C-alpha positions as a Markdown table, in Angstrom:
| # | Residue | x | y | z |
|---|---|---|---|---|
| 1 | Unk | 101.5 | 143.4 | 115.1 |
| 2 | Unk | 102.5 | 144.4 | 118.6 |
| 3 | Unk | 106.2 | 144.1 | 119.3 |
| 4 | Unk | 108.2 | 143.9 | 123.0 |
| 5 | Unk | 112.0 | 143.2 | 123.5 |
| 6 | Unk | 112.2 | 139.7 | 124.7 |
| 7 | Unk | 116.0 | 139.0 | 125.2 |
| 8 | Unk | 119.2 | 141.5 | 125.3 |
| 9 | Unk | 119.6 | 139.9 | 121.4 |
| 10 | Unk | 115.8 | 139.6 | 120.5 |
| 11 | Unk | 112.6 | 141.0 | 119.4 |
| 12 | Unk | 109.5 | 139.1 | 120.0 |
| 13 | Unk | 106.1 | 140.1 | 117.4 |
| 14 | Unk | 102.9 | 139.2 | 118.6 |
| 15 | Unk | 101.2 | 138.6 | 115.4 |
| 16 | Unk | 97.3 | 139.1 | 115.9 |
| 17 | Unk | 94.7 | 137.7 | 113.1 |
| 18 | Unk | 91.5 | 139.0 | 113.3 |
| 19 | Unk | 89.4 | 136.2 | 112.5 |
| 20 | Unk | 90.1 | 132.1 | 113.3 |
| 21 | Unk | 93.1 | 131.1 | 111.9 |
| 22 | Unk | 94.4 | 127.9 | 111.4 |
| 23 | Unk | 98.7 | 126.5 | 112.2 |
| 24 | Unk | 99.6 | 126.8 | 108.8 |
| 25 | Unk | 98.1 | 130.1 | 108.5 |
| 26 | Unk | 99.7 | 131.7 | 111.0 |
| 27 | Unk | 102.3 | 130.5 | 109.7 |
| 28 | Unk | 102.7 | 132.1 | 106.8 |
| 29 | Unk | 101.8 | 135.0 | 107.8 |
| 30 | Unk | 104.7 | 135.3 | 109.8 |
| 31 | Unk | 106.9 | 134.4 | 107.2 |
| 32 | Unk | 105.2 | 137.5 | 105.1 |
| 33 | Unk | 105.7 | 139.9 | 107.9 |
| 34 | Unk | 109.6 | 138.9 | 108.3 |
| 35 | Unk | 109.3 | 136.4 | 111.3 |
| 36 | Unk | 110.3 | 132.9 | 112.1 |
| 37 | Unk | 107.6 | 131.6 | 114.4 |
| 38 | Unk | 108.9 | 131.3 | 117.5 |
| 39 | Unk | 109.3 | 127.6 | 119.1 |
| 40 | Unk | 107.6 | 126.1 | 121.8 |
| 41 | Unk | 111.5 | 126.8 | 124.3 |
| 42 | Unk | 110.5 | 130.8 | 123.4 |
| 43 | Unk | 107.4 | 130.5 | 124.7 |
| 44 | Unk | 108.1 | 129.6 | 127.9 |
| 45 | Unk | 111.0 | 132.2 | 128.3 |
| 46 | Unk | 108.3 | 134.8 | 127.6 |
| 47 | Unk | 105.8 | 133.3 | 129.3 |
| 48 | Unk | 109.0 | 133.5 | 132.3 |
| 49 | Unk | 109.7 | 136.5 | 131.6 |
| 50 | Unk | 106.0 | 138.5 | 130.7 |
| 51 | Unk | 103.9 | 136.2 | 132.9 |
| 52 | Unk | 100.4 | 138.9 | 133.1 |
| 53 | Unk | 100.5 | 138.3 | 128.8 |
| 54 | Unk | 98.8 | 134.9 | 128.8 |
| 55 | Unk | 95.8 | 136.0 | 131.5 |
| 56 | Unk | 94.8 | 138.7 | 128.1 |
| 57 | Unk | 94.6 | 136.6 | 125.6 |
| 58 | Unk | 96.3 | 133.3 | 124.7 |
| 59 | Unk | 100.0 | 133.0 | 123.2 |
| 60 | Unk | 100.5 | 130.4 | 120.3 |
| 61 | Unk | 104.3 | 129.1 | 119.5 |
| 62 | Unk | 104.3 | 127.6 | 116.1 |
| 63 | Unk | 107.3 | 124.9 | 115.9 |
| 64 | Unk | 108.5 | 122.1 | 113.7 |
| 65 | Unk | 110.6 | 119.2 | 113.8 |
| 66 | Unk | 113.0 | 117.7 | 112.2 |
| 67 | Unk | 110.5 | 115.9 | 109.9 |
| 68 | Unk | 108.7 | 119.0 | 109.1 |
| 69 | Unk | 105.6 | 118.3 | 111.8 |
| 70 | Unk | 103.7 | 121.1 | 113.7 |
| 71 | Unk | 105.0 | 121.2 | 117.1 |
| 72 | Unk | 102.8 | 123.8 | 118.6 |
| 73 | Unk | 102.0 | 125.1 | 121.9 |
| 74 | Unk | 100.2 | 127.7 | 123.5 |
| 75 | Unk | 99.9 | 129.2 | 127.1 |
| 76 | Unk | 96.4 | 131.2 | 128.1 |
| 77 | Unk | 95.2 | 132.0 | 131.2 |
| 78 | Unk | 94.7 | 128.7 | 132.9 |
| 79 | Unk | 97.9 | 127.3 | 132.3 |
| 80 | Unk | 100.3 | 127.9 | 135.4 |
| 81 | Unk | 103.8 | 129.3 | 135.2 |
| 82 | Unk | 105.1 | 126.4 | 134.7 |
| 83 | Unk | 103.6 | 124.8 | 132.1 |
| 84 | Unk | 101.7 | 125.2 | 129.1 |
| 85 | Unk | 99.0 | 123.9 | 126.9 |
| 86 | Unk | 101.3 | 121.6 | 124.2 |
| 87 | Unk | 99.6 | 120.0 | 120.9 |
| 88 | Unk | 99.2 | 118.9 | 117.8 |
| 89 | Unk | 96.6 | 121.2 | 116.1 |
| 90 | Unk | 94.7 | 120.9 | 112.6 |
| 91 | Unk | 92.3 | 122.7 | 114.3 |
| 92 | Unk | 91.6 | 126.8 | 113.2 |
| 93 | Unk | 92.4 | 129.1 | 116.4 |
| 94 | Unk | 89.7 | 131.5 | 117.4 |
| 95 | Unk | 90.7 | 135.4 | 116.8 |
| 96 | Unk | 91.7 | 136.3 | 119.6 |
| 97 | Unk | 95.3 | 134.2 | 119.6 |
| 98 | Unk | 97.9 | 135.6 | 119.5 |
| 99 | Unk | 101.0 | 134.1 | 118.1 |
| 100 | Unk | 104.5 | 134.6 | 118.6 |
| 101 | Unk | 107.3 | 135.1 | 116.4 |
| 102 | Unk | 110.5 | 137.3 | 116.0 |
| 103 | Unk | 112.1 | 139.3 | 113.1 |
| 104 | Unk | 114.8 | 137.8 | 110.3 |
């Protein structure tokens, strides 16, 4: 897992699974490594601070709505600074994606 400082008070992690995984599987692996999944809002903050990262690999945030439904967003080289792709995804992410998380 790659780590980097995001806020003065927090460290973000980018989990790289070397295989295609569902959002639920990536969420489970993040929690098993003592990290909580990053939210879409945190992903946008990270992208503002480190815009070059998305040119290397897509970065995924796996948030949850109050009703428990996944709210997934991702940034990639095709996204502008001000937007991201946001979907409710049931499929498998490619093996080159990184999943945003924060240490407990």
